[in-house]
N, C-alpha and C positions, 0 to 999 in steps of 0.2 A: 101944842104940837100934841097934845094930847084930844081936841075936839075934832082934828082932820080927818074924815074919813076916804086920803086917797090913800093914804099906806097905814098901815099898824104900827103905833111907837112904842116901844117895849121898855124903855124908860132906862136904867142903868142896870149894868149886867155887870157879873164877874168875870174875872180871868179867865179862869177855868169854861168858861159860857163861847168864847171865841170863837173856836172852831165844831161845836156843838152846836153850829147852825142856830144860834138863840135869835142870827140878828142880819142882817144883810146890809146891814153898814153901822158903825161904831164911828161915831163922833168921838176927840181927843185931840190934847193940842201936840204942837208938833216933835214937841220933845220924847213925850209921853208914845205919841204913833210911830213915833222912828223907834224910841227901846224896844216895842212889846214887835213893834216889825222883823227889825235884826236876828230878837231872842226866837222867834218863831221861825226865819231863816234858818238862823246854825245850831239850831236844836234838828231841825228837819234837815239838814246835809249831813251832822254828826248821827243820829240813825241811819239814815240810808245809807252812809259809811260802814258803819258796823254791822247792816244785815251781810251788806257785799262783801267784806271781811266774810263773816260767818258761812255764810252759803258758799264762797270759793277759799275751802280749806281743804277740805278734802273730795275724792270722786262720789263717795254717795251724797257729801250735799250738796257735787256740784249737778248729776242726775236727779235730785229732788229740786234745784234753783230750776232745771230747764223745764220740768213738770208745769212748774209754778207761772212760772216765765209772763205768761198769758192774764194771771190773776193779777199781778203786778204792773202790768202794761195800762199807765193811764192812754183812754181814747175819749178825748175831745165830742161832748152835749152835743 
């Protein structure tokens, strides 16, 4: 794989690199890949749930959320 020129082979990456755009594709066994995927999904859901609770707990925070809403909206590229 290292000799191929059609793509850039990165090699082994650390778990902290998974969300840092170090690699476009990560190859792993089924169990490990599923555990990483489920962990990331759960962490993201919990984070956004806590963020929403924080932004909706007072009128002032709701105003700030209204100002920031466009920045938090994901748009497909």
